[in-house]
C-alpha positions as CSV (number, residue, x, y, z in Angstrom):
1,M,5.2,2.7,-17.9
2,T,5.6,-0.6,-19.7
3,S,2.8,-2.2,-21.6
4,P,1.6,-5.7,-20.7
5,P,3.2,-8.7,-22.5
6,A,1.5,-9.6,-25.7
7,G,-1.6,-11.8,-25.0
8,D,-1.9,-10.7,-21.4
9,G,-3.6,-7.3,-21.6
10,A,-7.3,-6.7,-21.5
11,D,-7.3,-5.8,-25.1
12,A,-5.1,-8.7,-26.4
13,P,-6.6,-10.3,-29.5
14,V,-8.0,-13.7,-29.0
15,T,-6.4,-16.3,-31.3
16,P,-6.8,-20.0,-31.7
17,E,-3.4,-20.4,-30.0
18,R,-4.5,-18.4,-27.0
19,I,-7.6,-20.7,-26.8
20,R,-5.3,-23.7,-26.8
21,T,-3.2,-22.2,-24.1
22,A,-6.3,-21.5,-22.0
23,L,-7.5,-25.1,-22.3
24,S,-4.0,-26.4,-21.5
25,A,-4.1,-24.3,-18.3
26,R,-7.3,-26.1,-17.4
27,R,-5.5,-29.4,-17.9
28,E,-8.3,-30.5,-20.2
29,F,-6.7,-29.9,-23.5
30,V,-7.6,-32.9,-25.8
31,R,-6.8,-31.9,-29.3
32,E,-6.1,-28.9,-31.5
33,T,-8.7,-27.8,-34.0
34,E,-8.3,-25.3,-36.8
35,D,-10.0,-22.5,-34.9
36,G,-9.2,-23.5,-31.3
37,A,-9.2,-26.8,-29.3
38,T,-11.4,-29.4,-27.7
39,G,-11.4,-30.3,-24.0
40,Q,-13.0,-32.8,-21.7
41,H,-14.7,-31.8,-18.5
42,E,-16.1,-34.5,-16.2
43,G,-16.2,-37.0,-19.0
44,R,-17.9,-34.7,-21.5
45,M,-16.3,-33.2,-24.6
46,Y,-16.5,-29.5,-25.4
47,E,-15.1,-27.3,-28.1
48,V,-13.8,-23.8,-27.9
49,S,-13.2,-21.9,-31.1
50,L,-12.8,-18.5,-32.5
51,V,-15.6,-17.7,-35.0
52,N,-15.1,-14.3,-36.6
53,S,-14.4,-12.3,-33.5
54,D,-16.4,-14.4,-31.0
55,V,-15.2,-17.0,-28.6
56,V,-17.7,-19.9,-28.9
57,V,-18.0,-22.8,-26.4
58,R,-20.0,-25.8,-27.6
59,Q,-21.0,-29.0,-26.0
60,A,-23.3,-31.8,-27.2
61,L,-25.7,-33.9,-25.3
62,P,-24.1,-37.4,-25.3
63,R,-27.3,-38.9,-26.6
64,I,-29.2,-39.0,-30.0
65,I,-33.0,-38.8,-29.8
66,S,-35.2,-40.5,-32.3
67,H,-36.6,-38.6,-35.2
68,D,-40.1,-39.3,-33.8
69,S,-39.3,-37.0,-30.8
70,R,-38.1,-34.1,-33.0
71,R,-41.3,-32.0,-32.5
72,A,-41.3,-32.3,-28.7
73,L,-37.5,-31.6,-28.6
74,V,-37.9,-28.5,-30.7
75,Q,-40.6,-27.2,-28.2
76,L,-38.3,-28.0,-25.3
77,L,-35.4,-26.1,-26.8
78,N,-37.7,-23.2,-27.8
79,D,-38.9,-23.0,-24.2
80,W,-35.3,-23.1,-22.8
81,N,-34.1,-20.3,-25.2
82,R,-37.2,-18.2,-24.5
83,D,-36.8,-18.4,-20.7
84,R,-33.0,-18.1,-20.3
85,I,-30.3,-15.9,-21.6
86,L,-27.4,-18.4,-21.5
87,P,-26.5,-20.7,-23.1
88,T,-28.4,-21.2,-26.3
89,L,-29.6,-24.8,-27.0
90,Q,-29.9,-25.9,-30.6
91,L,-31.0,-28.9,-32.5
92,S,-28.4,-30.9,-34.4
93,E,-29.4,-33.2,-37.2
94,H,-27.9,-36.7,-37.4
95,T,-28.8,-39.6,-39.7
96,E,-29.9,-41.7,-36.8
97,G,-31.9,-39.0,-35.0
98,V,-31.5,-35.5,-33.5
99,G,-29.2,-34.1,-30.8
100,V,-28.9,-31.1,-28.6
101,V,-26.0,-28.7,-28.6
102,S,-25.3,-26.0,-26.0
103,T,-23.6,-22.8,-27.4
104,L,-22.2,-19.8,-25.5
105,S,-20.8,-17.1,-27.7
106,V,-19.0,-14.0,-26.4
107,S,-17.6,-11.2,-28.5
108,A,-13.9,-10.8,-28.3
109,A,-13.7,-8.0,-30.8
110,A,-12.1,-5.7,-28.2
111,G,-9.7,-8.5,-27.0
112,L,-9.7,-10.4,-23.7
113,S,-7.2,-10.8,-20.9
114,R,-6.0,-14.2,-20.0
115,E,-8.4,-14.2,-17.0
116,Q,-11.3,-13.0,-19.1
117,L,-10.7,-15.8,-21.7
118,A,-10.5,-18.4,-18.9
119,E,-13.8,-17.1,-17.4
120,V,-15.6,-17.3,-20.8
121,I,-14.4,-20.9,-21.2
122,D,-15.4,-21.8,-17.7
123,L,-18.8,-20.2,-18.1
124,G,-19.4,-22.0,-21.4
125,V,-18.4,-25.4,-19.9
126,V,-20.3,-25.1,-16.6
127,L,-23.5,-23.4,-18.0
128,G,-23.5,-25.7,-21.0
129,R,-23.2,-28.8,-18.8
130,G,-26.1,-27.6,-16.6
131,A,-28.3,-26.8,-19.6
132,L,-27.7,-30.2,-21.2
133,D,-28.3,-32.0,-17.9
134,A,-31.6,-30.1,-17.6
135,A,-32.6,-30.9,-21.2
136,Q,-31.7,-34.6,-20.7
137,A,-33.8,-34.8,-17.6
138,S,-36.8,-33.5,-19.6
139,I,-36.4,-36.1,-22.4
140,P,-37.9,-39.4,-21.7
141,Q,-35.6,-42.4,-22.0
142,P,-36.5,-44.9,-24.7
143,S,-38.6,-47.7,-23.4
144,G,-35.7,-50.2,-23.9
145,D,-33.4,-48.1,-21.6
146,A,-35.7,-48.3,-18.5
147,D,-34.4,-51.7,-17.3
């Protein structure tokens, strides 16, 4: 019996190079990062990286919310994270305000097959997009944007 090619077996270690290959297979590869790569899906950027032994998929809401709305945003994110398992929504601090980041983290300590890695990335992108869309729908537009 022959063993599967390196990188194809269920227990193949996940590396930044394997992440880049997986994003290239999605035809969404945008640029290489130290720990993985960034992609773009339906006009939104996302990042996939290897953090310790976890595959982490992150996306940011393409909008910065004023500092005045921070308290309400924290409550919204707390409610989301309390009521749902995946993905986690977090606050991100910016000079001009606060943002929202979606994070899906999956352990790859035992290794992942090519198909499993592709599925983790797909889940992170799709679930993250849905979570950010839901969060954005709950955040009032600034009064100047209504017109």
